[in-house]
N, C-alpha and C positions, 0 to 999 in steps of 0.2 A: 383675885380678879383676873389675872392673866390665865390662870388655870381654867377659870370659868369661861373666859373668852375662847380659850383653846378647846375646851369641851364643846362650847357652842359651835365653834368652827368645825370640830370633828362631827358633831351632830348634823351640822349643815352639810358637811361633805357626805355624811352617811345618807342624808335626805337626797342630796344630789345624786349619790350613787344609786339609791333606790329608784329615783326618777329616771336616771340614765338606764338602769336595768329594766325598768318598766317600758321605757322608750325602745330599748333593744328588743324586748319581748314582743312589743307591738310590731316593730319592724320585722322581726323573725316570723311572726304570725302572718304579716302581709306577704313576706317572701315565700312562706309556705303556701299561702293562697295563690300567689303568682305561679309558683312551681306546680301546684295542683291544676291551675288553669292551663299552664303549658302542657302538662301531662294529658289533661282532658283534650286540649287541641291536638296533641299528638295522636290520641286515640281516635278523635274525629277524622284526622288526616288518614290514619290507617283504615278506618271504616270507609271513608270516601274512596281511598285507593282500592279497597276490596270491592266496593260497589262498582267502581270503574272497571275492575278486572272482570267482574261478573257480566257487566254490560258489554264489554269487548268480547267476552266469550260467547255471549248470546248473539252479538253482531256477527261473529265468526261463524257460529252455527247457522245463522240466517243466510249468510253469504254461501256457505257450503250447501245449504238447501237450494238456494237459487242456482248454484252451479250444477247441482244434481238434476234439478228440473230442466236446465238447459241441455244437459247431456241426454236426458230422457226425450226431450223435444227433438234433438238431433237424431237420436236412435229411431224415434217414431217416423220422422221425415225420411230417414234412410230406408226404413221398411216400406213406407208408402212409395218411395221411388222404385224400390225393387219390385213391388207389386205392379206399379204402373209399367215398368219395363217388361214384366211377364205378360201383361195384357197387350202391350204393343207387339210382342213376339207372337202371341196367339192371333192377333188381328192380321199380322203379316202372313202367318200360315194360312189363315182363312182366305186372305186375298190371293195367295198363290194357288190354293185349292180352287177358288172361284175362277181364276184365270185358266187353270187346267180344265175345269169343267166347261168353260166357254170354248176352249180349243176342241175338246171332245165333242161338244154339241155342234160346233161348226163342221167338224169332220163327219159327224152323223148326218148333218144336213146335206153335205156334199154327196155322201153315199146314197142318201134318200133321193136326191135329185138325179144321181146316176141311175138308180134303180127305176126312177120314173121315166127317164129317157129310154132305158133298156126295155121297160114294159111297153112304152109307146112304140118302139121298133118291133117288138114281138107282136103287138096288136096289129101294126101295119102289115107285117109279114103274114100273120094269120088271116087278115082280110084279103090279102093278095092270093093266098092259097085257097081261100074260100071262093074267090072270084074265078080262079083257074078251075077249081073243082066244079063249079056251077057251069062253066063253059064246056067243060069236058062231058058233064052229065047231060047237057042239052044236046 
């Protein structure tokens, strides 16, 4: 009877051991699922980090493009400024030439007026000579 109870106890302990082993197997399976979940989250984190790196790289390229466009704008503005400066120089030269032409024109006007006065005197002298010639001829 004690042997039977002992065997029953051993069988009960075996059942408890099987139950405990099953429980441990379930817990190990859940731990494995949890580790798989953590690994999956790790992969998601790596993927998100890679995505953020790609986005930052594209943001950096966009900023580089904007900086390049800014430099192009500065370069174009500099060229326009140089062109405007050249046009201003040409305008100043034309103004100086116009001023010189005005001086020459005024000098020619003075010379023309002098020639007009001289012609008037020559005409006056010629008329006096003609009057004297007519008196002498009469």
